[in-house]
C-alpha positions as a printed Julia matrix, in Angstrom:
453×3 Matrix{Float64}:
 -66.06   14.58   -2.66
 -64.51   13.32    0.22
 -60.9    11.91    0.22
 -60.23    8.55    1.23
 -57.03    7.1     2.85
 -56.53    4.94    0.0
 -56.58    7.99   -2.47
 -54.1     9.78   -0.4
 -51.69    6.77   -0.11
 -52.05    6.42   -3.99
 -50.96   10.23   -4.53
 -48.27    9.78   -1.75
 -46.95    6.68   -3.65
 -46.36    8.22   -6.74
 -44.59   11.1    -4.89
 -42.34    8.59   -3.51
 -41.44    6.77   -6.63
 -40.0     9.8    -7.74
 -38.09   10.79   -4.59
 -36.52    7.23   -3.79
 -34.69    4.58   -5.58
 -36.5     2.15   -7.31
 -35.62   -0.9    -5.05
 -36.18    0.96   -1.64
 -39.87    1.91   -2.93
 -40.28   -1.96   -3.93
 -38.79   -3.35   -0.87
 -40.58   -1.2     1.84
 -43.33    0.9     0.53
 -44.94   -1.08   -2.29
 -46.57   -3.8     0.41
 -47.92   -0.74    2.53
 -51.47   -0.03    2.55
 -53.74    2.89    3.64
 -56.78    1.28    5.79
 -58.3     4.22    7.84
 -58.5     8.12    8.0
 -59.78    9.74   10.77
 -59.64   13.3    11.58
 -56.01   14.35   10.56
 -54.49   10.74   11.43
 -53.82    8.13    8.7
 -53.37    4.36    9.75
 -50.85    2.62    7.03
 -50.92   -1.23    7.41
 -47.31   -2.81    7.0
 -46.54   -6.71    6.66
 -44.63   -7.47    9.64
 -42.81   -6.16   13.0
 -39.41   -5.52   10.91
 -40.95   -3.26    8.28
 -42.6    -1.3    11.0
 -39.4    -0.91   12.85
 -37.3    -0.2     9.63
 -39.73    2.29    8.16
 -39.84    4.2    11.4
 -36.15    4.35   11.76
 -35.07    5.01    8.22
 -38.03    6.35    6.29
 -40.82    8.24    8.69
 -39.4    11.59    7.71
 -40.33   11.6     4.21
 -43.6     9.18    4.42
 -45.09   12.01    6.48
 -43.7    14.58    4.2
 -45.28   12.92    0.8
 -48.61   12.35    2.96
 -48.63   15.72    4.05
 -48.3    17.0     0.39
 -50.66   14.48   -1.26
 -53.38   15.22    1.7
 -52.63   19.21    1.51
 -52.74   19.51    4.9
 -50.24   17.88    8.02
 -51.12   14.44    8.91
 -50.1    12.38   11.68
 -49.09    8.7    10.63
 -49.89    5.54   12.32
 -48.24    2.17   11.47
 -50.12   -0.88   12.26
 -48.51   -4.32   11.65
 -50.92   -6.85    9.94
 -50.95   -8.55    6.55
 -48.73   -7.54    3.61
 -50.46   -6.52    0.25
 -50.37   -8.71   -2.82
 -51.54   -6.72   -5.84
 -53.64   -4.81   -3.6
 -55.13   -7.26   -1.74
 -53.8    -7.92    2.22
 -52.12  -10.82    2.2
 -53.86  -11.99    5.37
 -56.83  -12.74    2.75
 -54.72  -13.89   -0.19
 -52.05  -16.08    2.12
 -49.5   -13.92   -0.2
 -45.95  -13.43    1.72
 -42.95  -10.96    1.19
 -40.33  -13.4     0.95
 -37.7   -10.81    0.19
 -38.73   -8.88    3.6
 -38.6   -11.92    5.52
 -35.44  -12.75    4.46
 -33.84   -9.65    5.41
 -35.63   -9.94    8.64
 -34.04  -13.34    9.38
 -31.15  -12.07    8.33
 -31.42   -8.95   10.81
 -32.1   -11.49   13.61
 -29.24  -13.48   12.83
 -27.05  -10.4    12.83
 -28.38   -9.2    16.11
 -27.64  -12.47   17.76
 -24.21  -12.13   16.72
 -24.16  -15.42   14.64
 -21.31  -13.94   12.16
 -18.96  -13.19   15.57
 -16.28  -15.26   17.25
 -17.54  -15.24   20.77
 -14.06  -14.49   21.71
 -13.79  -11.58   20.25
 -15.03   -9.0    22.69
 -13.74   -5.71   24.1
 -13.52   -7.19   27.19
 -11.19   -9.96   26.09
  -8.94   -7.44   24.43
  -5.54   -6.53   25.91
  -4.98   -2.93   25.49
  -1.45   -1.82   25.61
   0.65    1.19   23.99
   0.75   -0.5    20.94
  -2.8    -0.57   20.3
  -4.7     1.53   23.06
  -5.53    4.25   20.23
  -7.31    1.73   17.86
  -9.24    0.31   20.72
 -10.3     3.38   22.29
 -11.31    4.59   18.48
 -12.94    1.26   17.92
 -14.77    1.33   21.25
 -16.28    5.02   20.0
 -17.38    3.72   17.16
 -19.11    1.08   18.76
 -20.96    2.94   21.18
 -22.06    5.95   18.28
 -22.27    4.37   15.16
 -22.29    6.92   12.2
 -21.79    9.74   14.17
 -17.82   10.0    14.71
 -14.73    8.46   12.86
 -16.48    7.67    9.73
 -15.22    5.55    8.4
 -12.8     3.82   10.49
  -9.64    2.41    9.13
  -7.42   -0.06   11.39
  -4.43   -1.23    9.81
  -1.63   -3.55   11.32
   0.74   -6.5    10.6
  -0.74  -10.05   10.6
  -2.17  -11.08   14.08
  -2.21   -7.67   15.89
  -5.8    -7.56   16.8
  -7.58   -5.95   13.61
  -9.97   -8.76   13.43
 -10.74   -8.85   17.03
 -11.61   -5.15   17.11
 -13.62   -5.34   14.28
 -15.72   -8.18   15.59
 -15.91   -6.61   19.14
 -17.61   -3.57   17.12
 -20.21   -5.58   15.4
 -20.72   -7.53   18.69
 -21.15   -4.2    20.9
 -23.53   -2.95   18.41
 -25.63   -6.32   17.59
 -25.71   -6.73   21.76
 -26.64   -2.89   22.22
 -29.05   -1.73   19.34
 -31.16   -4.56   18.94
 -32.63   -2.96   15.84
 -29.11   -2.13   14.0
 -28.43   -4.03   10.84
 -25.21   -5.1    10.99
 -23.05   -6.87    8.26
 -19.54   -8.33    8.64
 -17.58   -9.86    5.56
 -14.0   -10.28    4.39
 -13.12   -8.7     1.5
 -12.8   -12.26    0.03
 -16.78  -12.93    0.99
 -17.35   -9.72   -0.39
 -16.16  -10.12   -3.69
 -17.72  -13.81   -3.99
 -21.03  -12.6    -3.02
 -20.77  -10.22   -5.38
 -19.58  -12.53   -8.13
 -22.39  -14.98   -7.41
 -25.33  -12.27   -7.5
 -23.97  -11.33  -11.04
 -23.99  -14.97  -12.13
 -27.74  -15.76  -10.54
 -29.24  -12.02  -11.9
 -29.63  -11.24   -8.38
 -27.15   -7.94   -8.06
 -29.91   -5.5    -7.1
 -30.71   -7.99   -4.0
 -26.99   -7.83   -3.07
 -26.93   -4.15   -3.54
 -29.99   -3.92   -0.98
 -28.29   -6.19    1.73
 -25.08   -4.14    1.43
 -26.53   -0.52    1.16
 -29.03   -0.7     3.45
 -27.09   -1.87    6.33
 -26.53    0.51    9.57
 -22.79   -0.89   10.17
 -20.73   -2.3     7.42
 -17.74   -4.16    8.49
 -14.79   -5.3     6.1
 -12.05   -6.94    6.98
  -8.56   -7.13    5.11
  -9.41   -4.77    2.27
  -6.07   -5.26    0.69
  -7.55   -8.36   -1.53
  -9.29   -5.69   -2.95
  -6.26   -4.51   -4.77
  -6.15   -5.34   -8.62
  -9.88   -6.08   -8.99
 -11.54   -3.28  -11.07
 -15.09   -4.36  -11.1
 -15.31   -5.2    -7.01
 -13.52   -1.68   -6.44
 -16.35   -0.19   -8.33
 -18.83   -1.77   -6.82
 -17.78   -1.0    -3.36
 -16.58    2.38   -4.02
 -20.79    3.27   -4.8
 -21.38    0.94   -1.73
 -19.29    2.9     0.43
 -20.88    6.52   -0.82
 -24.28    5.19   -0.27
 -23.96    4.47    3.19
 -21.61    7.45    4.26
 -24.14    9.49    2.51
 -26.9     7.68    4.9
 -24.58    8.6     7.67
 -23.96    4.74    8.41
 -21.05    3.5    10.09
 -18.18    1.82    7.96
 -15.01   -0.13    9.38
 -12.4    -1.47    7.59
  -9.21   -3.16    8.44
  -5.89   -3.6     6.29
  -2.65   -5.19    6.78
  -0.9    -1.88    5.94
  -2.13    1.97    5.14
  -4.68    2.6     2.45
  -2.02    4.87    0.67
   0.51    2.02    0.33
  -1.76   -0.53   -1.43
  -0.73   -1.05   -4.63
  -3.28   -1.11   -7.76
  -6.29    0.58   -5.43
  -8.27    3.36   -6.91
  -7.03    6.85   -5.52
 -10.7     7.73   -5.1
 -10.83    4.39   -2.85
  -7.62    5.58   -1.14
  -8.88    8.95   -0.49
 -12.05    7.62    1.21
 -10.52    5.35    3.26
  -8.26    7.99    4.37
 -11.05   10.42    5.03
 -12.22    9.13    8.84
  -9.65    8.22   11.46
  -6.83    5.55   10.71
  -5.46    3.65   13.69
  -2.51    1.92   13.48
  -2.18   -1.45   15.71
   1.84   -1.93   16.14
   3.6    -4.8    17.64
   2.66   -5.11   20.97
   5.83   -4.55   23.66
   7.05   -7.42   25.96
   4.86   -5.93   28.76
   1.42   -6.02   26.63
   2.5    -9.65   25.69
   2.81  -10.67   28.94
  -0.43   -9.12   29.75
  -2.09  -11.19   26.63
  -0.71  -14.37   28.14
  -1.78  -13.89   31.59
  -5.25  -13.11   30.2
  -5.39  -15.96   28.17
  -4.11  -18.81   30.61
  -7.5   -18.1    32.75
  -9.48  -18.85   29.4
  -7.53  -22.07   29.11
  -7.8   -22.86   32.96
  -3.96  -23.03   34.03
  -1.99  -21.46   35.99
   1.96  -21.43   34.69
   4.63  -19.51   36.58
   5.42  -15.72   35.81
   8.89  -16.98   35.04
   7.39  -19.31   32.31
   5.12  -16.45   30.88
   7.83  -13.86   30.61
   9.9   -16.26   28.79
   7.05  -16.83   26.5
   6.74  -13.35   26.24
  10.2   -12.91   25.13
  10.29  -15.56   22.78
   7.4   -14.84   20.48
   7.59  -11.15   19.48
   5.64  -10.57   16.41
   2.35  -11.97   16.28
  -0.28  -12.45   18.79
  -1.72  -15.5    17.29
   1.48  -17.38   17.37
   2.03  -15.86   20.9
  -1.15  -17.76   21.58
  -0.7   -20.65   20.16
   2.96  -21.02   21.95
   0.69  -20.58   25.26
  -1.7   -23.49   23.92
   0.93  -25.89   23.42
   2.5   -25.19   26.53
  -0.91  -25.33   28.53
  -1.89  -28.65   26.87
   1.52  -29.9    27.97
   1.21  -28.89   31.76
  -2.23  -30.49   31.88
  -0.96  -33.85   30.49
   1.99  -34.03   32.92
   0.23  -32.28   35.89
   2.96  -30.54   37.15
   4.42  -27.12   37.21
   6.77  -26.67   34.2
  10.43  -25.04   34.22
  11.81  -22.41   31.61
  14.04  -25.06   30.19
  11.28  -27.44   29.54
   9.3   -24.78   27.81
  12.23  -23.56   25.58
  12.26  -27.42   24.41
   8.46  -27.18   23.62
   9.12  -24.1    21.58
  12.18  -24.78   19.86
  10.53  -23.87   16.56
   8.91  -20.67   17.83
  12.54  -19.57   19.39
  14.28  -20.53   16.69
  11.87  -18.48   14.11
  12.19  -15.56   16.11
  16.01  -15.6    16.98
  17.09  -16.07   13.42
  17.87  -12.74   12.37
  18.2   -10.84   15.79
  18.55   -7.7    14.07
  18.53   -3.93   15.84
  17.77   -0.84   14.97
  21.44    0.25   15.96
  23.06   -2.54   13.67
  20.63   -1.28   10.73
  21.83    2.22   11.29
  25.65    0.95   11.28
  24.99   -0.85    8.17
  23.4     2.16    6.24
  25.75    4.9     7.54
  28.82    2.62    6.03
  27.04    2.35    2.8
  26.64    5.76    2.28
  29.84    6.77    4.03
  28.07    8.75    7.0
  28.4     8.54   10.17
  25.28    7.17   12.75
  25.25   10.42   14.29
  23.86   11.84   10.91
  21.45    9.65   10.67
  19.97   10.36   13.72
  20.72   14.1    13.98
  18.3    17.08   12.96
  20.36   17.58    9.37
  18.02   16.97    6.0
  20.36   17.55    2.98
  19.42   15.04    0.52
  22.29   12.96    0.92
  21.6    12.58    4.88
  17.89   12.51    4.5
  17.25    9.92    2.08
  19.49    7.33    3.8
  17.89    7.87    6.8
  14.52    7.28    5.18
  15.87    3.54    4.11
  17.42    2.97    7.56
  13.81    3.89    8.94
  12.06    1.4     6.55
  14.67   -1.19    6.86
  13.95   -0.77   10.93
  10.31   -1.03   10.15
  10.76   -4.16    8.16
  13.07   -6.28   10.12
  13.25   -5.14   13.96
   9.28   -5.62   14.86
   9.92   -2.39   16.95
   6.77   -0.01   16.92
   6.91    3.07   14.56
   7.24    5.58   17.93
  10.2     3.44   18.92
  11.72    3.53   15.16
  11.2     7.33   15.37
  12.6     7.79   18.64
  15.66    5.77   17.63
  16.25    8.66   14.68
  16.31   11.43   16.82
  13.03   11.88   18.13
  10.87   11.77   15.43
   7.48   10.7    15.24
   5.39    7.48   13.92
   4.08    9.61   11.02
   7.67   10.52    9.85
   8.62    6.85   10.08
   5.53    6.2     7.99
   6.42    8.94    5.26
   9.98    7.58    5.22
   8.58    4.23    4.34
   6.59    5.51    1.73
   9.39    7.56   -0.2
  11.42    4.73   -0.29
   8.71    2.36   -1.7
   7.7     5.04   -4.18
  11.55    5.55   -5.62
  12.09    2.13   -5.54
   9.36    1.58   -8.11
  10.69    4.04  -10.71
  14.27    4.37   -9.9
  16.46    1.0   -10.86
  19.56    2.2    -8.76
  17.68    2.73   -5.64
  16.03   -0.41   -5.77
  19.21   -2.13   -6.13
  20.73   -0.34   -3.33
  17.77   -0.94   -0.8
  17.59   -4.55   -1.69
  21.2    -5.04   -1.28
  20.98   -3.22    2.14
  18.34   -5.79    3.06
  20.55   -8.79    2.08
  23.17   -6.95    4.35
  21.05   -6.2     7.45
  19.83   -9.98    7.63
  23.36  -11.33    7.73
C-alpha cells in the first residue's frame, strides 16, 4: 500500500499536537494541508504569505522533524501559498477564511510600518552625551541583533531623560530593517488594560498569543506593575516564554528594578538578569547639543548666548528643556528678530524659578550631614569605613542624588572618587533602613528639610 502525502501529514499532525502548545498548533499547523508527495519531497499548502514566512522562520525545524518521523525517512519540505483549510477542504473551494491569522498578519504589517512609534524617536535624533552614552550604545546593539545579546535590556532613569526615545528607536530600527519581525510596543498601563479586557471578553488565549509570539517586546514604564499581583504573574510567564524562545525583551523604568516596591523578587531577578543601563541627568554640554539639534527641526536660529542660557536654566528634564526652546522659538518667529538673553529670561520665568528654587549643591549637603552627625566633611569624602562614618556618608550620597540633579558618577567623585555603583548601593541601603527603623527615617526626613532651607 502506497503512502500518500495526506497520510504522512495526518501522522505528523499527531506528533505536533504532542510536542507544541495547543494554541500554537491551532493557529499555525491546523490550517495546513498536504497536497503533493513526489520522491523525497512533500509539499504543504499554507493559507497566506505571512503563514509561509512565520512557519519557515519559527517552526521549520520541528516541521521537518515530525514529517521525517511520520514518513520513516528524511523528506524535503516545500511550502506553497494557497487557500486555507476548513474542515479538511481548501478554503479556495469553500470560501472560508482564517480571521485570526489574517488579524495577526494585519498587525504585523502595521508594526512593520512603525505605526505605533513616534516618528521623532529614532537613533539619528537622539543626542548622545556622557550621561546616556552607555544606554544609547546598548540600545543600538540590541536593535542591530535582537535576541542575541543583552537580553533583557533594562533602561532606567528619571522622567524626561530619553528612555522612551531609545525604546521606540529600537522598535523602529527593527521594524525598518527586519521586515518579517513582529514588534510589540506597549506601556505597562496598556499591557495591563489589554490583559483585563481580554479576561472580560474571554479572549485571554488571544492576548497571550499576541504577546508570546512576538520577536521583540518593548514595555515602557514597568514601575506601574508594582503592587499588581495578577498582572505580574501574567508578565512573568510572558517574559519566560519570550526569553526561552530567544526573543528580545526591552524594558524601561524610572528607577533600578531592585528599588521598585511590591514587585515580585522573581521579576526583579529577571529584569536584572540581562544588561541594566541608566540614563542620568545631561550635563550642560549635552543640554546645549540637544537644543542645537532641536532648533534645526523647529526651523529657527537662536544665538549661542541664548542657547547657553536656556541650557543653564533647565537642568533636570529634557522634555522641559525642549518645551522651553519651543516657547522661545515661537516668540522669535512672531516678532521676527533675534532675542536677547534678557528677553528669554522673561519668557522662561516659571522655568527659571522652578530650577532655582532650591539651588542645593553636593558640598552644602555634605556640610549639613557632617554637622548633624558631628563629623568633618573630610570624614564623608575619605576612605574610612566605620559605621559611624559609613552610614552618614550613604545618607549624604542619597540626599545628593535626590536634590542636586548631578549624575551618579559626579556624586561618587565628590565622595572621594567612588563609582556610580557605590552611590546606588548607598541609596538602596538608606531606603531599606528607613523602612524598618523609625529613628533612621526621622533623621533622613529631617535632613531633607534641612538641605532645602
